[in-house]
N, C-alpha and C positions, 0 to 999 in steps of 0.2 A: 806376160801382161800384154793386153791388147788395147790399143787406142782406136776406137771406131768413131766414124762421123756420127754426130748426134742424130737420132731418129726424128722424123717430122713430129712436131708437137712436143718434143722433149726439150733438152737443154738448148742453149743458144747454138746456132749453126757453126759459129767459129770455135766452140769448145768441144773437143772430142770427148767421148765417153771412155773413161778409163776403167777397164775391167779385166778380170781373168776368171777362168772356170777350170774345173778339174772333175773328172769322173773317178770316184774312189771305188775300189773293188768290194768293199764291205768286210774287210778282214781287220784284225787287231792293229795293224800298222797304219791304218787310215787316219787315226786321230793325230798322231805325231806329224804325219805328212801334211794334213790339213792345217795344223798350227804353223808349221814351217812355211807353207804356201802363203798364209795370211801375213806373217811377219815379213816375208820377202816382198810381198805385194806392197805393203805400206811403206817399206823402206824405199822401194823403187818409186812410188808415188811422190815421196818427199824429195828424193834425189833427182829424178828425171823431170818432174812436173812442178817442183817448187812449192808443193802444197804443205802447209804445216800439219804435222802429225805428232801429237803429244805422246809422252811415254804412257800416260793413262790410256789413250786411244789404242796404242799398240798392245798393251796388256789386256784391256777389256775385249778387243777384237779377238785376240787369241783365246781368251776365256769363252767367249760366245761361240766361236768356231768349235772349240773342244766340246762344249756342252751339247750343241746341236748335232754334231757328227756322232758323238757318243750315243745320243738318244736314237738317231737314225740307225746306227749299227745295232743297238740293243733291241729295237722294236720292229724293224722292217727288214724283210729278207732282201738280199740282192744289193745292187750298186747304190751309191749315194752320189748326188751331184752337188758340188759346192761352187757357188758363184760369188765373187767379190766385185763390187762396183762402187766407184766414187760418184756420189750424187750430191752436188752442192758442197756443203761443209761436213758431210757424213760419209762413212763407209757403210755400204749395204751388204750384209751377209745373208745369203739365201742358201738354204739346204733343202734339196728335194730327196724324197725317198718313196718307196713303192707302197707304203701302208697308207690307205686313205683316211684312217682314224685321226682326227685332229687332237692334239694334246690339250690337256686342261690342267691349269695350275691347281695344285691341291691346297687345301686349307693348312695354315701353319700348324705344325705339330712338333713340339720340341723333342718328343720321344721317337719320332720317325728317323730311321737311319737311312740315308741315301734318298734318292728321288727328289732332289731339290733343284735339279738343273734348270727346269723351265722357270722356276721362281727367280733363280739367279739371273738368267737372261733377261727376264722382264724387269728386274730391279736395276740393271746396269745399262740397258739400252734406252735410247731416246724414242724409239718406235719399235713396235712388235706387231707381226701379223702372221696368222696361220690360215692357209687356204687350201681347199681341195683342188687338185688338178685332174685332168681327164684320166690320168693314172697316178695314184698316190697323192702326195701333198707337198706343199712348199711352205717352209717356215722362214720368215724374213725378219731380221733385226737391223736397226740402224744405230750406229754409234758415232757420236761427234768426234771429228778429227782433232780438234784443238780445244783446250780449256779456255774459258774466258779470262780476261785480264785479272779478275779477282780470284782465279783458281777454281771457280765452280764450273760445273758443266751445265750447259743449257738444259732447261726442263724437258721432261718427256713430251714428245710431240707425236700425234698420230701419223701413221704412214701415209 
């Protein structure tokens, strides 16, 4: 985990950016590695920086990481980059892969087996964005770190 000084125009200068990144080889062990990295990152965020991380945030972050890395592994050849970053009261999960085709959520179909990952991510994240990069694409989801006092998670916000 890295704590970098905040960039100009970003967070307050006295607050470091808390983030970590990993390049995944694109093999079958990537999904478990990515989930473990996410869990370890949030555990360290809580222990070292004193930020509240609810059990829901821990579980949802691992779910989102699993779904996004699985999709990248399934649909794009080559490596996958996973970035985790604390932005205010959220954890930002970004996954880059080499396929420039942006994913599209499919219409609900109770008879469809599988291919629900994107719908799951969009349902549990407070923000979601898919964008083309000079090479490939980057999918970003934001997850609230803490539940509100009533136990509900803040509503979905645009990125």
